[in-house]
Every structure is written in structure tokens, then in C-alpha cells.
N, C-alpha and C positions, 0 to 999 in steps of 0.2 A: 798127251805128253806131260810128265811130272817134272817140275823144277824144283830143286833143292839147293840151299846155299850152306855151306859148311865153314867154321872155323877151324884151322889146321895150325895150332900153335907150334907143333914140332917142326913144320917147315916155314914157319912165319908167313903164313898167307891165308887169305879167304878164297875159297873155291866154289864154284857155281857148276852143278851138275844138270844134265837133262837125261831123264830115263836111265839114270845111274852111270851117265858118261860125263866124265869132267869135260866142260866145255869152255872154261876160262878160269882164271884166277887173278888175284890182286895181291901182290907182295907187299910186306910191311917189314919195318924195323921198329924196336922199342927201346926207350931210353927214359928211365924214370916213368913220369905220368904221361909221356908223349909218345904217341904212336905216329910214325910217319909212313903214310901210304905211299909207295914208291912208283908202282907200276901196275896197270889193269891190262888185260889181254883176254879177248874172246876169240875162239877159233873163227877163222874167216867164214866158214860155212854157216856159222850160227850167228853172224852179225845181222845188225839192223833189226834185232827183235826185243830190244830192251833188257837183254841179259845183263849188260854191264852196269847198267842202272839199278838193277835188282841187287847185283853183286855189291856194288859200292853202297846203296842205302844200307843194306844188311851190315856191312862194316861199319859205317858210321853209327847204326843204331847200337851194334855191340860196343863201340867205343864208348857211347854215351851211357850204357848200362854198366859199364865198368869204371865210370867217373874218371876217364882219361880224357886227354886233349889229342887233337889230331894236327899234323903237319901235311897239308895237302900237296906233296912233291910231285905226284902223278897228275898230269893236266886233266884228264878226265875227272879224277876226285874234285879238283878244283873247280871244274865245270859244273859238278852236281851241286857243290856247295854254293857256288855263285848263283845258280838257277834256283836254289832252295834256302835261301838265306834264314827265311824263318824257322826252318827246321834245323839247320846245321851250323849256321854261322858261330854259334855260342862256343862250338867244339874247337874252333881254332883260337889259340891264345891271342888275347887283345895285343899283346906285345909282338906277334908275329904277322898280324894281318896286313900291315903296310907291304911285308916282303912278298906277300902273294896278292897285291893290289886289292884286297879287300877292304870293306868299309869297317871303321872303327866300331859301328853298331853296339849291340848289347855286350 
């Protein structure tokens, strides 16, 4: 099985495919240099296989590559950031971290 994650700016979402079938997505909105990840979903029959983490990690890496900041509105995105603070905490603006119950950090 091959897994591919794609950035789809025309639909304002990141998408994850398995064997060329879309099995999940993460919706976002963007304002200035802040990208808000709003919602993540994986088709139930594909759940429990780590696809959501692959999807959100791809999205967060994409945000970093474009020198943007992230607002983790989506609870799953917030969980990934919380569990991987060394990798992703710096993407959340320091002025917004308290709102998401994240440490002031770096």
C-alpha cells in the first residue's frame, strides 16, 4: 500500500491518499501569515493506522517550509503539537499559546 499526502490550496485542505484513494483530509483557513488548521478527518475504515498523524505532520512541515505560523483549532492538530513540542511548538505564535493551553516555550 502506498500513502501520499497532498497540499490542495484550491480546496484549502491537505489530503491523504492510500493507493490513490483519498482517505482523509485536514481543512484550513489562512489569514496573513497564520494558517488555522480547523478539522481533521480520516475515513473510519482507515482509522487506527497512523494516517491522521502523517497528515498533520505533513501539514505542519508545510507550514514551517513556507515560514507561516499555525493556529491549532483542530483538537487533533493540538494533540500532535502537544505531544511533539520540540518539533512543532515554535509554529504556534507565542501570543496565542495560552489560548491553546500550550507552554510559552521557545
